[in-house]
Z-matrix of the N, CA and C atoms (Angstrom, degrees):
N
C 1 1.422
C 2 1.540 1 109.43
N 3 1.308 2 115.75 1 139.57
C 4 1.413 3 124.17 2 -175.10
C 5 1.574 4 105.65 3 -83.70
N 6 1.342 5 114.12 4 113.64
C 7 1.443 6 116.09 5 171.75
C 8 1.506 7 108.46 6 -143.80
N 9 1.289 8 118.22 7 146.15
C 10 1.466 9 120.75 8 -178.30
C 11 1.512 10 108.24 9 -80.50
N 12 1.251 11 115.40 10 129.22
C 13 1.454 12 122.18 11 178.72
C 14 1.501 13 111.24 12 -132.64
N 15 1.305 14 117.90 13 163.96
C 16 1.461 15 121.01 14 174.99
C 17 1.550 16 112.28 15 -52.80
N 18 1.306 17 113.78 16 -47.32
C 19 1.467 18 118.78 17 -179.84
C 20 1.545 19 112.01 18 -56.52
N 21 1.339 20 113.89 19 -40.52
C 22 1.443 21 118.72 20 -177.79
C 23 1.577 22 109.13 21 -67.24
N 24 1.322 23 115.65 22 -48.15
C 25 1.447 24 120.35 23 178.70
C 26 1.574 25 112.08 24 -59.09
N 27 1.341 26 113.85 25 -44.47
C 28 1.490 27 120.27 26 -178.17
C 29 1.540 28 108.93 27 -63.99
N 30 1.310 29 118.60 28 -42.07
C 31 1.443 30 121.50 29 -177.67
C 32 1.508 31 110.64 30 -65.70
N 33 1.332 32 115.14 31 -42.69
C 34 1.514 33 117.88 32 177.62
C 35 1.536 34 109.98 33 -66.02
N 36 1.258 35 119.82 34 -41.08
C 37 1.480 36 125.08 35 178.39
C 38 1.526 37 110.69 36 -62.90
N 39 1.372 38 116.37 37 -39.89
C 40 1.461 39 121.18 38 -178.75
C 41 1.529 40 111.08 39 -67.25
N 42 1.331 41 116.36 40 -44.99
C 43 1.501 42 120.69 41 179.92
C 44 1.545 43 106.47 42 -64.84
N 45 1.313 44 118.55 43 -44.57
C 46 1.461 45 121.23 44 179.24
C 47 1.465 46 110.01 45 -60.93
N 48 1.332 47 121.11 46 -42.62
C 49 1.427 48 126.73 47 177.18
C 50 1.491 49 111.97 48 -54.39
N 51 1.322 50 114.46 49 -50.29
C 52 1.469 51 123.86 50 -179.53
C 53 1.537 52 108.65 51 -60.38
N 54 1.295 53 119.30 52 -48.11
C 55 1.434 54 122.72 53 -179.91
C 56 1.540 55 112.63 54 -66.55
N 57 1.347 56 114.78 55 -46.20
C 58 1.503 57 119.58 56 -174.18
C 59 1.502 58 111.83 57 -70.71
N 60 1.293 59 118.18 58 -38.59
C 61 1.451 60 123.36 59 -173.70
C 62 1.492 61 112.82 60 -99.73
N 63 1.299 62 119.30 61 5.87
C 64 1.486 63 124.46 62 -174.77
C 65 1.547 64 106.73 63 -58.63
N 66 1.279 65 111.97 64 134.39
C 67 1.474 66 120.00 65 174.18
C 68 1.545 67 105.99 66 -126.61
N 69 1.306 68 115.13 67 -145.14
C 70 1.480 69 119.56 68 179.45
C 71 1.524 70 111.58 69 -81.22
N 72 1.286 71 118.83 70 -20.38
C 73 1.457 72 122.38 71 -178.17
C 74 1.531 73 109.78 72 -104.99
N 75 1.332 74 117.95 73 154.16
C 76 1.460 75 119.92 74 171.96
C 77 1.567 76 109.85 75 -60.45
N 78 1.318 77 115.36 76 155.10
C 79 1.451 78 120.31 77 178.66
C 80 1.518 79 108.30 78 -91.18
N 81 1.292 80 115.47 79 127.53
C 82 1.457 81 122.46 80 -179.55
C 83 1.521 82 111.28 81 -84.19
N 84 1.348 83 116.79 82 146.78
C 85 1.495 84 121.51 83 -175.89
C 86 1.523 85 109.61 84 -62.62
N 87 1.335 86 117.54 85 -33.98
C 88 1.502 87 115.68 86 -179.67
C 89 1.534 88 111.72 87 -70.38
N 90 1.349 89 117.09 88 -24.47
C 91 1.433 90 120.77 89 174.91
C 92 1.517 91 110.66 90 -71.34
N 93 1.314 92 117.50 91 -39.46
C 94 1.444 93 122.45 92 175.24
C 95 1.483 94 110.01 93 -62.70
N 96 1.331 95 116.50 94 -45.83
C 97 1.456 96 120.46 95 178.56
C 98 1.526 97 112.30 96 -58.48
N 99 1.317 98 115.26 97 -42.10
C 100 1.441 99 118.86 98 179.44
C 101 1.547 100 112.48 99 -66.07
N 102 1.362 101 114.71 100 -46.00
C 103 1.446 102 117.29 101 -177.63
C 104 1.525 103 113.78 102 -70.62
N 105 1.333 104 116.64 103 -39.35
C 106 1.464 105 120.27 104 -171.49
C 107 1.517 106 114.61 105 -103.33
N 108 1.325 107 115.81 106 -13.29
C 109 1.498 108 119.06 107 178.01
C 110 1.537 109 110.03 108 72.44
N 111 1.321 110 115.83 109 27.04
C 112 1.539 111 119.86 110 177.53
C 113 1.519 112 108.25 111 -85.43
N 114 1.311 113 117.25 112 126.38
C 115 1.440 114 119.47 113 174.39
C 116 1.485 115 110.50 114 -56.77
N 117 1.377 116 116.60 115 139.29
C 118 1.453 117 119.72 116 -174.41
C 119 1.535 118 111.48 117 -68.28
N 120 1.339 119 117.45 118 -25.40
C 121 1.498 120 117.97 119 179.42
C 122 1.525 121 109.76 120 -63.92
N 123 1.323 122 119.03 121 -37.02
C 124 1.429 123 121.87 122 178.55
C 125 1.569 124 110.61 123 -76.12
N 126 1.361 125 112.21 124 -40.12
C 127 1.455 126 117.09 125 -171.58
C 128 1.490 127 113.09 126 -66.87
N 129 1.339 128 119.64 127 -51.38
C 130 1.403 129 124.48 128 -175.58
C 131 1.533 130 110.48 129 -58.30
N 132 1.265 131 116.05 130 -45.84
C 133 1.499 132 121.23 131 -178.76
C 134 1.591 133 108.06 132 -62.99
N 135 1.278 134 117.14 133 -44.40
C 136 1.457 135 118.68 134 -179.46
C 137 1.534 136 111.17 135 -68.01
N 138 1.274 137 117.88 136 -42.45
C 139 1.466 138 120.50 137 177.03
C 140 1.485 139 114.50 138 -57.22
N 141 1.378 140 114.61 139 -45.10
C 142 1.462 141 118.08 140 179.07
C 143 1.534 142 112.58 141 -61.17
N 144 1.318 143 114.63 142 -42.11
C 145 1.507 144 118.94 143 179.09
C 146 1.536 145 107.75 144 -65.63
N 147 1.295 146 121.14 145 -40.10
C 148 1.463 147 123.19 146 -179.81
C 149 1.546 148 109.71 147 -65.55
N 150 1.335 149 117.42 148 -32.53
C 151 1.485 150 122.18 149 176.67
C 152 1.547 151 107.40 150 -67.51
N 153 1.341 152 116.07 151 -48.80
C 154 1.509 153 119.94 152 -177.71
C 155 1.496 154 112.18 153 -60.83
N 156 1.313 155 116.47 154 -32.81
C 157 1.457 156 120.99 155 -176.95
C 158 1.519 157 113.04 156 -92.37
N 159 1.335 158 118.23 157 7.19
C 160 1.424 159 120.60 158 173.11
C 161 1.534 160 117.86 159 78.53
N 162 1.347 161 115.87 160 18.70
C 163 1.454 162 121.67 161 174.71
C 164 1.519 163 111.59 162 -85.77
N 165 1.349 164 114.30 163 -41.72
C 166 1.421 165 123.59 164 178.44
C 167 1.482 166 111.68 165 -120.10
N 168 1.372 167 116.20 166 162.70
C 169 1.458 168 124.88 167 170.65
C 170 1.504 169 107.16 168 -117.35
N 171 1.336 170 114.50 169 130.97
C 172 1.478 171 119.15 170 176.63
C 173 1.510 172 109.64 171 -93.49
N 174 1.296 173 115.27 172 130.49
C 175 1.525 174 121.12 173 -179.13
C 176 1.502 175 106.44 174 -110.37
N 177 1.332 176 118.20 175 122.81
C 178 1.457 177 123.26 176 -179.15
C 179 1.491 178 111.49 177 -85.67
N 180 1.303 179 115.06 178 161.94
C 181 1.468 180 120.27 179 174.47
C 182 1.503 181 112.43 180 111.26
N 183 1.356 182 116.87 181 172.63
C 184 1.461 183 120.97 182 -177.54
C 185 1.556 184 113.79 183 -59.65
N 186 1.293 185 113.82 184 -31.25
C 187 1.504 186 116.57 185 178.32
C 188 1.528 187 111.60 186 -102.63
N 189 1.309 188 111.91 187 18.57
C 190 1.495 189 118.92 188 -177.15
C 191 1.489 190 114.08 189 -72.82
N 192 1.279 191 114.99 190 176.99
C 193 1.464 192 121.02 191 -178.30
C 194 1.491 193 108.96 192 166.98
N 195 1.358 194 113.55 193 -136.98
C 196 1.487 195 120.99 194 -176.75
C 197 1.552 196 110.68 195 -134.72
N 198 1.303 197 113.58 196 143.13
C 199 1.458 198 122.06 197 171.47
C 200 1.529 199 108.34 198 -132.81
N 201 1.321 200 114.18 199 161.39
C 202 1.457 201 118.45 200 175.83
C 203 1.547 202 109.50 201 -68.49
N 204 1.293 203 119.11 202 142.61
C 205 1.457 204 124.09 203 -179.56
C 206 1.558 205 109.36 204 -79.39
N 207 1.309 206 115.55 205 -26.39
C 208 1.475 207 122.07 206 -178.43
C 209 1.472 208 107.21 207 -134.97
N 210 1.347 209 115.69 208 169.95
C 211 1.451 210 121.34 209 174.19
C 212 1.514 211 108.57 210 -56.53
N 213 1.290 212 115.13 211 146.71
C 214 1.483 213 118.81 212 -178.98
C 215 1.498 214 113.57 213 -65.25
N 216 1.328 215 120.31 214 -19.78
C 217 1.437 216 122.80 215 173.71
C 218 1.564 217 112.50 216 -78.50
N 219 1.348 218 115.21 217 -9.52
C 220 1.439 219 120.53 218 179.09
C 221 1.501 220 113.92 219 -104.90
N 222 1.295 221 116.29 220 2.03
C 223 1.499 222 121.17 221 177.91
C 224 1.557 223 105.61 222 -111.14
N 225 1.329 224 116.09 223 127.37
C 226 1.450 225 119.94 224 -179.18
C 227 1.557 226 109.88 225 -109.39
N 228 1.293 227 114.03 226 159.40
C 229 1.475 228 118.70 227 175.88
C 230 1.536 229 107.53 228 -60.95
N 231 1.320 230 115.65 229 -34.40
C 232 1.493 231 117.08 230 176.48
C 233 1.502 232 114.53 231 -58.97
N 234 1.340 233 116.39 232 -35.82
C 235 1.445 234 120.77 233 177.61
C 236 1.537 235 110.84 234 -60.42
N 237 1.295 236 116.01 235 -43.69
C 238 1.470 237 122.92 236 -178.41
C 239 1.495 238 109.28 237 -70.07
N 240 1.350 239 117.99 238 -43.50
C 241 1.466 240 122.31 239 -178.86
C 242 1.564 241 108.55 240 -60.09
N 243 1.333 242 118.21 241 -43.08
C 244 1.479 243 118.90 242 -178.64
C 245 1.503 244 111.66 243 -65.17
N 246 1.355 245 117.83 244 -37.02
C 247 1.477 246 120.86 245 179.27
C 248 1.538 247 108.69 246 -62.73
N 249 1.315 248 116.68 247 -47.61
C 250 1.465 249 121.00 248 -177.34
C 251 1.537 250 110.14 249 -67.53
N 252 1.311 251 115.05 250 -35.90
C 253 1.453 252 118.75 251 178.44
C 254 1.487 253 112.38 252 -62.33
N 255 1.313 254 119.38 253 -33.40
C 256 1.471 255 125.35 254 176.08
C 257 1.522 256 109.53 255 -67.25
N 258 1.356 257 115.06 256 -36.08
C 259 1.500 258 121.67 257 -178.15
C 260 1.538 259 110.29 258 -69.12
N 261 1.331 260 115.05 259 -41.99
C 262 1.463 261 118.89 260 -175.41
C 263 1.486 262 111.52 261 -79.68
N 264 1.331 263 115.41 262 129.00
C 265 1.468 264 119.45 263 -178.95
C 266 1.548 265 104.69 264 -104.42
N 267 1.225 266 117.07 265 110.97
C 268 1.414 267 122.09 266 174.46
C 269 1.484 268 111.04 267 -150.50
N 270 1.306 269 116.04 268 151.62
C 271 1.456 270 119.90 269 179.63
C 272 1.530 271 109.17 270 -72.26
N 273 1.295 272 113.97 271 139.32
C 274 1.450 273 121.85 272 177.27
C 275 1.473 274 106.25 273 -106.50
N 276 1.327 275 118.41 274 102.97
C 277 1.486 276 120.35 275 -178.87
C 278 1.498 277 113.41 276 -64.86
N 279 1.335 278 119.61 277 -18.92
C 280 1.480 279 121.37 278 178.94
C 281 1.510 280 111.01 279 -72.18
N 282 1.324 281 118.02 280 -19.27
C 283 1.438 282 121.15 281 -178.48
C 284 1.549 283 113.17 282 -89.88
N 285 1.340 284 117.89 283 -14.97
C 286 1.401 285 122.51 284 -178.28
C 287 1.554 286 107.78 285 -88.03
N 288 1.300 287 116.18 286 102.04
C 289 1.456 288 119.63 287 -178.76
C 290 1.487 289 113.14 288 -91.28
N 291 1.302 290 118.08 289 0.07
C 292 1.473 291 122.43 290 -179.30
C 293 1.506 292 114.55 291 -89.36
N 294 1.337 293 117.84 292 -36.89
C 295 1.463 294 123.81 293 -176.62
C 296 1.491 295 113.75 294 -84.97
N 297 1.300 296 117.82 295 159.37
C 298 1.437 297 122.98 296 172.55
C 299 1.524 298 112.89 297 84.79
N 300 1.296 299 114.94 298 -179.24
C 301 1.482 300 120.97 299 -175.18
C 302 1.513 301 109.01 300 -85.85
N 303 1.283 302 114.50 301 170.17
C 304 1.474 303 120.19 302 179.21
C 305 1.568 304 109.93 303 -66.97
N 306 1.321 305 116.09 304 -36.32
C 307 1.503 306 119.25 305 174.53
C 308 1.502 307 109.04 306 -60.31
N 309 1.359 308 117.73 307 -48.21
C 310 1.388 309 122.12 308 -178.28
C 311 1.519 310 113.24 309 -61.49
N 312 1.314 311 116.90 310 -44.15
C 313 1.481 312 121.61 311 -177.37
C 314 1.508 313 111.00 312 -72.13
N 315 1.327 314 120.09 313 -42.90
C 316 1.425 315 121.73 314 -171.24
C 317 1.517 316 116.70 315 -95.85
N 318 1.349 317 115.37 316 -15.18
C 319 1.486 318 118.77 317 -177.92
C 320 1.490 319 109.46 318 -119.86
N 321 1.342 320 120.86 319 -58.98
C 322 1.439 321 121.58 320 -171.90
C 323 1.518 322 109.20 321 -69.45
N 324 1.334 323 119.82 322 -50.27
C 325 1.455 324 120.76 323 179.75
C 326 1.511 325 112.63 324 -62.24
N 327 1.326 326 116.60 325 -37.68
C 328 1.452 327 122.08 326 177.40
C 329 1.525 328 110.15 327 -60.38
N 330 1.341 329 116.60 328 -44.39
C 331 1.465 330 122.40 329 179.53
C 332 1.525 331 107.28 330 -62.94
N 333 1.286 332 119.96 331 -44.63
C 334 1.449 333 124.05 332 -178.94
C 335 1.536 334 111.29 333 -62.21
N 336 1.319 335 117.16 334 -40.89
C 337 1.506 336 120.31 335 178.37
C 338 1.527 337 107.31 336 -64.02
N 339 1.284 338 118.24 337 -43.52
C 340 1.484 339 121.76 338 -178.66
C 341 1.541 340 110.08 339 -62.34
N 342 1.324 341 117.47 340 -42.58
C 343 1.481 342 119.18 341 178.94
C 344 1.567 343 109.58 342 -67.56
N 345 1.264 344 116.87 343 -39.09
C 346 1.450 345 117.53 344 177.23
C 347 1.542 346 112.43 345 -61.49
N 348 1.341 347 115.21 346 -41.54
C 349 1.465 348 118.54 347 176.88
C 350 1.529 349 111.85 348 -61.29
N 351 1.323 350 115.84 349 -40.58
C 352 1.484 351 119.52 350 179.03
C 353 1.531 352 110.22 351 -64.79
N 354 1.279 353 117.90 352 -43.68
C 355 1.458 354 120.41 353 -179.42
C 356 1.543 355 108.45 354 -66.84
N 357 1.309 356 120.63 355 -39.45
C 358 1.433 357 122.36 356 178.76
C 359 1.528 358 110.64 357 -61.94
N 360 1.298 359 116.44 358 -44.55
C 361 1.491 360 119.31 359 176.96
C 362 1.504 361 110.94 360 -59.72
N 363 1.292 362 119.56 361 -42.42
C 364 1.447 363 122.56 362 177.31
C 365 1.522 364 111.44 363 -64.26
N 366 1.318 365 118.18 364 -42.72
C 367 1.469 366 120.37 365 -179.99
C 368 1.579 367 111.09 366 -65.86
N 369 1.306 368 116.15 367 -29.74
C 370 1.471 369 119.37 368 175.69
C 371 1.520 370 112.52 369 -74.82
N 372 1.311 371 118.01 370 -13.06
C 373 1.480 372 122.22 371 175.92
C 374 1.500 373 113.10 372 -85.64
N 375 1.388 374 116.83 373 -21.44
C 376 1.430 375 119.40 374 -174.64
C 377 1.522 376 108.24 375 -98.14
N 378 1.356 377 114.29 376 119.81
C 379 1.480 378 117.43 377 178.77
C 380 1.506 379 112.68 378 -98.10
N 381 1.316 380 115.44 379 168.49
C 382 1.412 381 120.67 380 178.50
C 383 1.592 382 107.57 381 -66.67
N 384 1.282 383 118.46 382 -30.13
C 385 1.429 384 122.46 383 175.37
C 386 1.556 385 109.49 384 -61.75
N 387 1.335 386 117.56 385 -41.22
C 388 1.443 387 121.61 386 177.30
C 389 1.562 388 110.49 387 -61.23
N 390 1.308 389 115.83 388 -41.09
C 391 1.483 390 119.22 389 -178.81
C 392 1.536 391 109.76 390 -70.06
N 393 1.355 392 117.01 391 -37.06
C 394 1.415 393 118.60 392 177.27
C 395 1.555 394 111.12 393 -65.08
N 396 1.316 395 117.50 394 -39.63
C 397 1.436 396 121.32 395 175.56
C 398 1.565 397 111.08 396 -62.22
N 399 1.296 398 117.74 397 -37.42
C 400 1.450 399 121.21 398 175.14
C 401 1.543 400 108.96 399 -62.44
N 402 1.320 401 116.32 400 -43.82
C 403 1.473 402 120.28 401 -179.79
C 404 1.487 403 110.88 402 -61.97
N 405 1.329 404 118.36 403 -42.14
C 406 1.464 405 122.27 404 175.83
C 407 1.544 406 110.55 405 -61.39
N 408 1.331 407 116.09 406 -48.89
C 409 1.481 408 116.10 407 174.76
C 410 1.504 409 117.71 408 -59.13
N 411 1.317 410 113.36 409 -28.75
C 412 1.511 411 117.65 410 174.79
C 413 1.511 412 112.56 411 -80.62
N 414 1.329 413 114.89 412 2.84
C 415 1.456 414 121.75 413 177.31
C 416 1.548 415 115.83 414 64.35
N 417 1.343 416 112.41 415 31.21
C 418 1.442 417 120.48 416 176.64
C 419 1.546 418 108.25 417 -79.71
N 420 1.274 419 116.78 418 129.92
C 421 1.501 420 121.46 419 -175.24
C 422 1.545 421 108.69 420 -85.45
N 423 1.302 422 113.20 421 133.88
C 424 1.469 423 121.19 422 178.37
C 425 1.507 424 109.96 423 -90.05
N 426 1.315 425 115.34 424 117.73
C 427 1.511 426 118.24 425 178.55
C 428 1.524 427 111.30 426 -63.42
N 429 1.344 428 118.19 427 -43.10
C 430 1.425 429 122.69 428 -176.76
C 431 1.520 430 111.74 429 -63.49
N 432 1.331 431 117.20 430 -43.72
C 433 1.461 432 120.68 431 -177.12
C 434 1.529 433 110.78 432 -68.28
N 435 1.330 434 116.32 433 -35.61
C 436 1.458 435 118.97 434 -179.61
C 437 1.535 436 111.08 435 -72.08
N 438 1.358 437 118.17 436 -19.17
C 439 1.482 438 120.93 437 -179.75
C 440 1.551 439 111.84 438 -88.82
N 441 1.304 440 116.35 439 -9.06
C 442 1.492 441 118.70 440 179.39
C 443 1.490 442 110.11 441 -71.25
N 444 1.279 443 117.19 442 136.01
C 445 1.464 444 123.51 443 176.70
C 446 1.498 445 107.50 444 -117.19
N 447 1.344 446 115.94 445 114.70
C 448 1.464 447 120.66 446 178.70
C 449 1.474 448 115.82 447 -98.74
N 450 1.329 449 117.52 448 15.44
C 451 1.456 450 119.49 449 -178.95
C 452 1.532 451 108.41 450 -80.81
N 453 1.316 452 113.82 451 151.09
C 454 1.449 453 121.17 452 -176.99
C 455 1.554 454 110.92 453 -117.47
């Protein structure tokens, strides 16, 4: 069942942070924690799942951290939501066709499934690139971009 949770928000913010602030080095989780205020207990777990599902790449070593596994225009918010959805274990009442009244099973749950499908379609249309562009329009300064030196 699609529901907004702290883990979901934190995972989206973390991937956006990695994309928006990406420089020449991988982004370390402690840097994401500092910039976004995401508790490390949520962040590390989400980042590992995102690596396993091919959204991020984990880079080991003292200068290690995380990078996007694909171009930011090829990662959707829907991709992230599905990863976090797998992490969260909760009962989905729309899948239980045995309980409740006939109206609930055939009308209300069906409506909820339709709404979830519509939201999922919309989330699959929004890319991390789109969110980065929103951040630029909001005049948020990218730490990674400002640290790049293009002099030769």
